[in-house]
N, C-alpha and C positions, 0 to 999 in steps of 0.2 A: 112589475116583474117579480112580485113576491108570492110566496105560498107558505103554508105552514111549515113544510120541509123544503129547504132550497134544493134545486136541481142543478148539479154541476156536470157539465159535458166536457169530456176530453175529445177535442175536435180532430187532432192530428194523431198520427202514430208516434211511437218513440223509436226513432230511426226506422227500422223495417218491421216493427211489431206493434200490434194494438196494445193500448194500456190494459193492464190486468185489473178489470173492474171488480173481480171477486176479492182481490187483496184490498182494494180501496173500500169495499163494502163492509170491512171489519171495523170501520171507523165508529166510535161510540158517540160522536157528535151527530145530532139529528140532521141528516142530509141524504139525498139520493144521488148516486153517481151513474153516469152512462157514457158510452162512447158511440151511441147511435146518432149520427149527424142529422137524421130526420127529425130529431127533437130540438134542433137549434132554436126554433122560435119560442119554445117554452122554457129554455134554460135560463136560470138566474145568473149563472157564471159559466164562461167558456174558457177552457184551458188549452193553450197552444204550446206545443213543444217547439221552441224556437229553432233548433237544428233542422226541423222539418218545415222550415218557413215556406217552402214551395207549395205546401198543402194548404196554406192559410188564405191564399188570394181569393177563393170563392166563398169565403164566410161572409154572411150578412150580419150586421150588428143591429140588434133590436133595442128600442128605447128602454133605458133602465138596466140593460144587461151589463154585467161586469166581465171584462176580458182580462185573462190572466196570461202573462208572459212567463213561461217556465223553461228553465235550462240549468243543467249542471256542467255545461261545457264552457270552456274558456272563451271570453269575449274576443281574445286574439284569434282563435280559430273560427269564430263566427262574428265578424265585425258588424253584422247587421244589428247585433245586440247593443251596439254603441251608436246606432243611427237614430238620431232624435226624431226624424220625420217618420220613421217606422215605429219606434217605441211609443210615440204619442197616442197610438191607437189603443194602448193597453192601460187598464185601470189599476192592476195589481201586478207586482213583480214577484217571482218565486224562483230565486237563483242562489248560487253559492256566495254571492256578494253580500257582505254583512249589512249593507244598507237596504237590502230587499225588504219588501213588505212581509214576505214569508221566507225566512232564511232557510236554505236547503243546502247545508255544507256536507262535505265528506267527513267532517269531524265525527269520530265515534262517540257513542253515548256513555253514560257513567258506568254501566255494567261492563262495557268493553274495557274501560280503563282499569277497573277493579280486577278483572281477570288477567289483564296484561301484567299488572304489577305483582300479582301472586304467582305467575308462571315461572318455572325454572328456566334459567338461562342455559341454552344448550352448549356443549363443548364445541370449540371452533376446530373442526377436523379437516377442512379442505386446505389444499396447498395454496390455492389462489387467495389473495387477500380480500377480494371483493366479488360480489355477484351482481348481475344485472339482468332483469327480466324486461323484454320489450317485444311487442308483437306488431304495433302500428309503425308505419314509416313516417308519420307526421313528426316534423322536427322544426318548430319555430322557436326553439330555445337554444339551439346549438348543442344538443345532447350527443349527437352522433360524433361530433368532433371531440367532445370531452371524453367520451368512452375510448376513442381511438388514441388520444394523447395519454390518458391514464394507463392504458394497456401497455404503453411503452415503459412506464415507470413501476407498475405493480401488476400482479396477475389479476385478470378480470375474467371470470367465467360468465359467458353470455347465454341466456336461455330465452326461449320464446320463438316466434315466427320470424322476427327481424334479425338477420345476420347472426345466428347463433354459432357458438363454437362448442357447446355442450348440449346434451339432451337429457331429459329425465330418464333415469334407469329404473326399471321395475314399474309397478302399477302407478298410474297418474290419477290421484284422487282429487285433482283440482286444487282448490285453495289450500287444503290441508297439506298436500305435497309441496306446494309453493312455499308455504311458511316453514315447513320442516327443512326445505332446501336452503332458504335464506338463513335460517338459524345456524347453519354449519359454517358460515363465513363471518369474518370479523366485521365486514362492512357490506352494505347493500347500496348500490347506486340508485338513488331515488330521484329520477330525472323527469320532470314534467315535460310534456310535449310543447308547452308554450309558457310564457312568463307573464302573469297578471296578478295584481293584488287579490288576496283572499282565495286564490285558486290553489288550494293545498289538497291533493287527492290521496287516494289509498297508497300511492307510491311512498308517501311519508309514513303512513301508519302501519303498513304491513311489516317493515323492519322492526318497528317498536314492538309490535305484537310478537314477532318471531324471536326476539331477544338478541338483536344485533344493532349496529349503529348505522343510521341512514347518512349517506353523503348526498346532500340535497341540492338540487338546482331547480329553482322555480320562484314561487311568490316571494317578493321582497319582504313581506311581513309574515313569513312562515313562522317566526318565533312566537307569534301570538296564538298559535294553534297547538303547541307542544310544550312539554315541561322544559325548564331551563337546562341547558347543557345536555340535551338528549340527541342532538344531531350535529353534523358538520356542514357548514354552509360553503358549498363549492365556490360561490361567487365572491367570497371574502379572500380568496387566494389570487395572487397576481397571475399565476400561470398554472396549468395542469401539472407541470413538473414540481412546482412548489407544493401543490396539494398532495401529490404522490409521495413526496418526501415526508410530509406530515403524517400520512397514513402509515408509512413504514416506521416512523418514530413511535407511534402509538402501539403498534404491534410489538416493538422491541422494548416498550416501557409499560408493562401490564397495569400498574396503578393509574397511569394517565389514560389508558384505554378504558379501564373499569369505571373511571369517573363519569364516562358517558352513559353508563348503565345504572348509575346511582339514583337516578330519578325515581326508580321503582320503589325505593325505600323512603321517599319523602312525600309529604302531602303535595297535592297539585297546587300550583299558584292560584290565588283567589280569582284572578282575572280569567284564567283558563277554566277553573271550576264554574265560574259564572256563565261562560259560553256553553259549557257542556250541559249545564242545568237548563238551558233553553231548549235542549233536544229531548227533554223528558216526554214531550208530546210530538208525535209523528208530524212531519210537514203537511201531509194531506189533512190531518185533523185540524192543524192550525189554519190551513186554508179554509176549511169548512167553517171554523169559528169566525174568521175574518169576514167571509161572505155573509154569514148570518148577522154579524154586527152591522155591516154596511147596509143590509136590507131591512133591518128591524124597525127603522123609523118610517119606512114607506107604508102608507095607509091603503094602497090599492095598486093594482097592476098598471104600469105605465103603458100608455097606448101610443100609436103612431106608426109611421112607415119605417121599415128597416133601411139601413144605408149600406153602401158598398165602400168600406173604408179605403180599399186599395184601388178603386176605380173599375169601370166596366171592362177595360181592356185586360187587366190582370185577372178579373173574374172569369172572362171567357177563356183566357189562356190556361188557367188552372183547371177549368172544367174540361177542356180539350185533353189535357194530360190525364185526367181521371178516366175519361172515356177510352183513351188509347191503352191505359193500364188494364182496364177491364177486358178489353179485347185480347190483350196478351195473357189474361188469366192471373194478373197480379194487381188487383185493385188497390188504389191508394186510400 
């Protein structure tokens, strides 16, 4: 299954959209990308977006072919990612977990950190102590209860589609407006929708970029992804009332509050800088490099009959879903 230039096929969509092949094609590593499933038999590697696992069942696996399990979603939200019987069909993992073959975290690159450290910290002009952005109703972390309890002890302005009590005034320029809004508050509630090691998303990094202090609920090892003393760990407090009292103390004691912003004037920890350094190359480039290395020792195309890793019943069920989707005008 080798060729001079490896062919990598994105077999599934990413949620409800096809993979942007044009963006992938900017890769400087010798590789050809496609999302044309008709080329499955000639693909050297096939990438499956695991949250779209219902689209995987009709894939045939050809001898010598590398299958890639790809996801940036929490394993708690998609427990199939922890199912050994399912995951054994994949040769390469490409996820947010640090042990993945191709690490794909939310952690920003070096340029982002440099810009964030140089940015001016905005004045805290809002009456409420904290801001919270949430649009999804997924809650496997207990974040809804935490927001409700904190709201009794401090002011919390809630934006987004889920249970808002405030809305953006004036033009909404997307991410720019979100960051400008966050920057006006002392604290931003950075609450993950689920709690899993290594699952540290933009909820942590947006407040750092905006110039405020994240109050974080999420990955138990979140400290490995940010500078020292740059966030407040909500899980380290016995009760939301205790956390609210601490936030009030910080507002009333400016030097104590400002200590959480002092990371901007210090070098990044060596361990964090090392992690960030791994991101100098885009994950898709690193995938292409890994596929190339795995295939380089093969002297010729591997022949043989393809298999149905998930069985004939799952194959037929998936095909039936595809045909029904086509009839509805929304092909999978």
